DONU-390965 format. One record per residue (C-alpha): y, x, z; residue in three letters. Coordinates in pm, 1 decimal, padded with zeros to 6 digits. Layout:
<atom <Y, X, Z>, ALA>
...
END
This chain:
<atom <-04577.1, 02733.3, 00345.9>, UNK>
<atom <-04281.7, 02576.9, 00525.5>, UNK>
<atom <-04304.5, 02211.7, 00622.6>, UNK>
<atom <-04113.4, 01991.8, 00375.7>, UNK>
<atom <-03879.6, 01856.2, 00645.2>, UNK>
<atom <-03782.0, 02210.4, 00752.6>, UNK>
<atom <-03697.4, 02306.4, 00394.1>, UNK>
<atom <-03488.6, 01991.2, 00344.3>, UNK>
<atom <-03305.5, 02052.3, 00674.0>, UNK>
<atom <-03233.0, 02412.9, 00576.0>, UNK>
<atom <-03093.2, 02303.7, 00237.4>, UNK>
<atom <-02877.4, 02038.2, 00405.1>, UNK>
<atom <-02737.9, 02296.4, 00649.0>, UNK>
<atom <-02666.7, 02545.5, 00371.9>, UNK>
<atom <-02503.8, 02277.2, 00155.2>, UNK>
<atom <-02283.9, 02169.0, 00447.2>, UNK>
<atom <-02166.9, 02524.5, 00506.2>, UNK>
<atom <-02103.0, 02583.7, 00137.5>, UNK>
<atom <-01879.8, 02279.8, 00100.4>, UNK>
<atom <-01629.9, 02363.9, 00378.5>, UNK>
<atom <-01302.3, 02497.3, 00238.8>, UNK>
<atom <-01217.6, 02808.8, 00439.2>, UNK>
<atom <-00975.4, 02968.5, 00190.4>, UNK>
<atom <-00697.9, 02706.0, 00177.3>, UNK>
<atom <-00455.7, 02608.5, 00451.7>, UNK>
<atom <-00177.7, 02351.5, 00443.5>, UNK>
<atom <00139.8, 02354.5, 00652.4>, UNK>
<atom <00372.4, 02054.5, 00683.7>, UNK>
<atom <00724.1, 02100.0, 00820.9>, UNK>
<atom <00850.9, 01773.9, 00968.9>, UNK>
<atom <01221.2, 01875.4, 00981.0>, UNK>
<atom <01210.7, 01983.7, 00614.9>, UNK>
<atom <00973.7, 01708.2, 00493.9>, UNK>
<atom <00789.3, 01973.0, 00292.3>, UNK>
<atom <00431.9, 02094.5, 00256.1>, UNK>
<atom <00313.6, 02443.1, 00165.3>, UNK>
<atom <-00039.5, 02520.6, 00043.8>, UNK>
<atom <-00183.9, 02868.1, 00094.4>, UNK>
<atom <-00487.0, 03031.4, -00062.7>, UNK>
<atom <-00613.7, 03320.8, 00147.7>, UNK>
<atom <-00268.3, 03339.1, 00309.1>, UNK>
<atom <-00069.5, 03345.6, -00016.6>, UNK>
<atom <00153.0, 03049.2, -00098.8>, UNK>
<atom <00034.6, 02871.0, -00413.0>, UNK>
<atom <00220.6, 02537.8, -00400.2>, UNK>
<atom <00508.2, 02357.8, -00228.8>, UNK>
<atom <00564.7, 01981.8, -00224.8>, UNK>
<atom <00813.0, 01731.4, -00085.2>, UNK>
<atom <00646.3, 01484.7, 00152.9>, UNK>
<atom <00728.6, 01201.7, 00392.1>, UNK>
<atom <00608.9, 01183.7, 00751.0>, UNK>
<atom <00650.7, 00893.3, 00993.2>, UNK>
<atom <00975.4, 00704.8, 01033.2>, UNK>
<atom <00861.4, 00638.4, 01392.8>, UNK>
<atom <00856.0, 01004.9, 01496.5>, UNK>
<atom <00582.1, 01234.1, 01620.1>, UNK>
<atom <00278.0, 01176.0, 01837.2>, UNK>
<atom <-00083.0, 01063.9, 01844.0>, UNK>
<atom <-00082.8, 00758.4, 02068.5>, UNK>
<atom <-00283.0, 00469.9, 01923.2>, UNK>
<atom <-00064.5, 00203.5, 01768.3>, UNK>
<atom <00241.4, 00432.9, 01767.0>, UNK>
<atom <00265.9, 00475.8, 01386.3>, UNK>
<atom <00370.9, 00836.2, 01460.0>, UNK>
<atom <00264.7, 01147.2, 01269.5>, UNK>
<atom <00047.2, 01373.6, 01485.6>, UNK>
<atom <00144.0, 01738.4, 01537.4>, UNK>
<atom <-00080.0, 02043.9, 01548.3>, UNK>
<atom <-00396.1, 02179.1, 01392.4>, UNK>
<atom <-00610.6, 01941.3, 01188.1>, UNK>
<atom <-00858.0, 01959.2, 00902.5>, UNK>
<atom <-00941.5, 01760.6, 00592.3>, UNK>
<atom <-01233.1, 01546.6, 00711.5>, UNK>
<atom <-01288.2, 01344.2, 00393.8>, UNK>
<atom <-01152.9, 01325.6, 00041.3>, UNK>
<atom <-01144.7, 00983.2, -00123.3>, UNK>
<atom <-01049.0, 00868.4, -00471.0>, UNK>
<atom <-01144.0, 01153.5, -00702.2>, UNK>
<atom <-01125.8, 01041.5, -01064.4>, UNK>
<atom <-00914.3, 00732.2, -00997.5>, UNK>
<atom <-00605.1, 00663.7, -01208.0>, UNK>
<atom <-00258.3, 00758.0, -01087.7>, UNK>
<atom <-00128.5, 00466.4, -00882.6>, UNK>
<atom <-00471.4, 00317.6, -00804.3>, UNK>
<atom <-00426.7, 00100.1, -00495.0>, UNK>
<atom <-00669.1, 00153.0, -00204.9>, UNK>
<atom <-00760.7, -00102.6, 00059.8>, UNK>
<atom <-00987.4, 00014.2, 00342.0>, UNK>
<atom <-01032.3, 00340.0, 00148.7>, UNK>
<atom <-01175.3, 00159.7, -00154.3>, UNK>
<atom <-01005.5, 00130.9, -00494.6>, UNK>
<atom <-00896.1, -00226.5, -00561.4>, UNK>
<atom <-00866.6, -00197.6, -00938.6>, UNK>
<atom <-00491.1, -00257.8, -00924.1>, UNK>
<atom <-00264.4, 00022.0, -01046.3>, UNK>
<atom <00081.2, 00025.5, -00886.5>, UNK>
<atom <00358.0, 00201.0, -01075.8>, UNK>
<atom <00585.8, 00439.5, -00884.6>, UNK>
<atom <00886.3, 00273.1, -00718.4>, UNK>
<atom <00768.0, -00082.5, -00786.2>, UNK>
<atom <01004.2, -00297.7, -00576.5>, UNK>
<atom <00851.5, -00441.2, -00259.9>, UNK>
<atom <00526.2, -00246.7, -00289.5>, UNK>
<atom <00408.2, 00008.7, -00032.4>, UNK>
<atom <00030.5, 00053.8, -00067.5>, UNK>
<atom <-00178.4, 00368.4, -00031.9>, UNK>
<atom <-00235.6, 00492.8, -00387.3>, UNK>
<atom <-00398.9, 00761.0, -00602.8>, UNK>
<atom <-00587.3, 00982.5, -00349.0>, UNK>
<atom <-00667.3, 00995.5, 00023.2>, UNK>
<atom <-00727.1, 01310.1, 00226.6>, UNK>
<atom <-00835.1, 01187.2, 00570.8>, UNK>
<atom <-00730.4, 01411.1, 00860.2>, UNK>
<atom <-00923.2, 01500.0, 01175.9>, UNK>
<atom <-00735.2, 01642.8, 01475.3>, UNK>
<atom <-00866.4, 01968.3, 01621.0>, UNK>
<atom <-00660.3, 01971.3, 01940.5>, UNK>
<atom <-00630.3, 01753.0, 02249.2>, UNK>
<atom <-00280.1, 01645.0, 02144.2>, UNK>
<atom <-00405.9, 01503.0, 01810.9>, UNK>
<atom <-00757.4, 01391.7, 01903.9>, UNK>
<atom <-00693.8, 01031.8, 01786.6>, UNK>
<atom <-00591.9, 01131.6, 01432.4>, UNK>
<atom <-00919.9, 01041.8, 01259.8>, UNK>
<atom <-00963.8, 00711.7, 01450.0>, UNK>
<atom <-00602.5, 00621.4, 01369.1>, UNK>
<atom <-00684.7, 00673.3, 00998.5>, UNK>
<atom <-00408.0, 00926.4, 00942.3>, UNK>
<atom <-00415.5, 01050.8, 00583.7>, UNK>
<atom <-00236.8, 01261.3, 00330.7>, UNK>
<atom <-00204.9, 01009.5, 00047.7>, UNK>
<atom <-00010.3, 00897.1, -00255.0>, UNK>
<atom <00265.1, 00640.1, -00219.0>, UNK>
<atom <00418.9, 00390.6, -00456.7>, UNK>
<atom <00753.0, 00446.5, -00279.0>, UNK>
<atom <00813.2, 00784.7, -00440.4>, UNK>
<atom <01189.8, 00743.9, -00407.5>, UNK>
<atom <01147.8, 00783.2, -00029.1>, UNK>
<atom <00968.6, 01119.0, -00053.7>, UNK>
<atom <01166.8, 01383.7, 00132.5>, UNK>
<atom <01266.7, 01147.7, 00414.8>, UNK>
<atom <01062.6, 01017.9, 00711.3>, UNK>
<atom <00927.4, 00688.1, 00573.7>, UNK>
<atom <00558.6, 00648.0, 00659.6>, UNK>
<atom <00362.8, 00468.0, 00929.0>, UNK>
<atom <00203.5, 00790.5, 01055.2>, UNK>
<atom <00049.4, 00937.1, 00741.9>, UNK>
<atom <00182.7, 01215.9, 00521.2>, UNK>
<atom <00291.6, 01065.7, 00190.7>, UNK>
<atom <00313.3, 01244.0, -00143.7>, UNK>
<atom <00402.1, 01164.2, -00503.3>, UNK>
<atom <00092.9, 01063.8, -00701.8>, UNK>
<atom <00095.9, 01367.1, -00931.7>, UNK>
<atom <00136.8, 01598.9, -00629.3>, UNK>
<atom <-00145.4, 01443.8, -00426.0>, UNK>
<atom <-00377.2, 01473.2, -00728.4>, UNK>
<atom <-00293.9, 01843.0, -00754.6>, UNK>
<atom <-00350.4, 01891.4, -00381.0>, UNK>
<atom <-00677.7, 01695.6, -00399.3>, UNK>
<atom <-00801.3, 01918.3, -00681.7>, UNK>
<atom <-00692.8, 02236.3, -00500.4>, UNK>
<atom <-00826.1, 02199.2, -00146.6>, UNK>
<atom <-01162.0, 02088.4, -00012.5>, UNK>
<atom <-01297.3, 01920.6, 00294.5>, UNK>
<atom <-01263.6, 02150.0, 00593.1>, UNK>
<atom <-00931.3, 02298.4, 00479.4>, UNK>
<atom <-00699.6, 02346.1, 00776.9>, UNK>
<atom <-00377.3, 02143.9, 00800.5>, UNK>
<atom <-00096.3, 02216.9, 01044.7>, UNK>
<atom <00187.1, 01972.2, 01106.9>, UNK>
<atom <00476.7, 02149.3, 01276.5>, UNK>
<atom <00837.4, 02108.3, 01384.8>, UNK>
<atom <00923.0, 02459.5, 01265.0>, UNK>
<atom <01075.7, 02557.9, 00933.6>, UNK>
<atom <00865.7, 02693.5, 00650.0>, UNK>
<atom <00911.0, 03044.9, 00515.3>, UNK>
<atom <01164.1, 03092.6, 00231.2>, UNK>
<atom <01143.9, 02898.9, -00095.0>, UNK>
<atom <00841.5, 02921.3, -00318.6>, UNK>
<atom <00913.6, 03149.1, -00611.4>, UNK>
<atom <00641.1, 03201.1, -00868.0>, UNK>
<atom <00648.1, 03555.5, -00999.0>, UNK>
<atom <00510.9, 03653.5, -01335.5>, UNK>
<atom <00452.2, 04028.0, -01339.9>, UNK>
<atom <00448.4, 04031.2, -01719.9>, UNK>
<atom <00817.4, 03937.4, -01724.9>, UNK>
<atom <00927.0, 04202.9, -01474.4>, UNK>
<atom <01101.5, 04491.3, -01651.5>, UNK>
<atom <00946.3, 04834.4, -01601.4>, UNK>
<atom <01099.7, 05055.7, -01334.3>, UNK>
<atom <01347.7, 05316.7, -01463.7>, UNK>
END
């Protein structure tokens, strides 16, 4: 017989390993203001995003978007309505419609990032997220205060696709060519 505490510890370790997403990676191109999601190295989605209007970096209080390798540390907001406003990572009960004048809250979903390199070590403490924005009209241009903003419907799709532990890279390089979904059933047979 194993001691009860040893069995519980073993289950906790196994559960922790099982929940880490090791098949999805996300790449954000700052110059293009676009995000690509990969599953086992194959592109499965592409989204327009907004990074910081203050530039790039990880200094505390800078409002910059950090560069480099990160991971999804926590996912917050599953099951909430589109446009649900969050304050201190908690839903407030208020739903904000897209492009409501004068409104700029964090909405819909939060994917909290943790830096994995020296140059982005403050990312988690700075509460840098991938999140929904009510200012959807600004998507595609640098407009945030450090976070990576997405349209509500896009951040829900991303939230449902990737798990905690998924790798995220924010880069100043361009992404590979445009995402083209191919349907092999519609390809004519070779002659």
